N, C-alpha and C positions, 0 to 999 in steps of 0.2 A: 528474802532475796529470791530472784528468779534468774535463770540462765536464758538469754534471748539472743537472737541474731539480728544484726543491723541490716535492714533491707535497703533503705535509701534516705537521703536528706529530705527534710520537709522545709519548703520555703514558705515563710509567712511574713509578708511585709507590713501588714497591719496587725499589731498586737498591743497589749497593754504595756505601759511603761515598766512595770515591775519585772517583766521578762528580760528587759535589757537586750543584749545582743548574743545571748547564749544560744548555741546551735540546738535545733530540734531534729530528732531522727525518728524514722519509722522503724519499729522493731516488731519481731514476731517470735512467739515462744516456741512454736513448732510449725513445720510445714503444713499448710492448709488451715492453720489456726488464725484467729483474728489478729488484726494489727493494732498496735498501740503507739502512742507518741511519747518519746522520752527526751528529757533534757540531757545533753551530752556534757558531762563534767570532766571527761578525761581525754577527749580527742580521738574519737572512733572514726572508722570509715566503713562504707557498705561492705558486708561480708564478714565483719568481725563478730565473734561470739563474745558476749558481754555479760556482766553481772549487773542486775538492776535492783534497786530498792524502791519501795513504795511508801505511801502515807507520810507521816512526820519525818521519817528517815530520808525520804526523797527531798523534802524541803531543806533539811539540814545539809544534805550532800550538795544541793544546788547552791548553797551559800548563805541562806538565811531562813529563819523560822517562818517568816511571812512570805517566802517565795511561793508563787502559785504553781507548784508542781505536784503531780501524783506519782510520777515515775522518773527516776534519775539513774543514769548509767554511772556506776562507781568503779568499774574495773573492766579491763580487756583480758579475755582468757587467751593464754598463749597456745594451748592445745586442747581441743575438744572435738570429739566425734559424736555427733547427734545420733540418738537411737530412736527408731520408729519414726 
């Protein structure tokens, strides 16, 4: 699991059918770090600190073992102060 911050919504109108209409969000692990795209399974908004899972856990959390996801948001953190 990773703690990440939601930066913005990613709009993608052309995508494979398996993605359905699940929201995609741009997340960042730390300021100045690289960006990743995560499937939103819990209803986040930009600025939220979230818990993300990867690999097979990401597919399970998104709803199915065959879901094409590498990173899925599974929780919103109520209080978190980033360090560094």
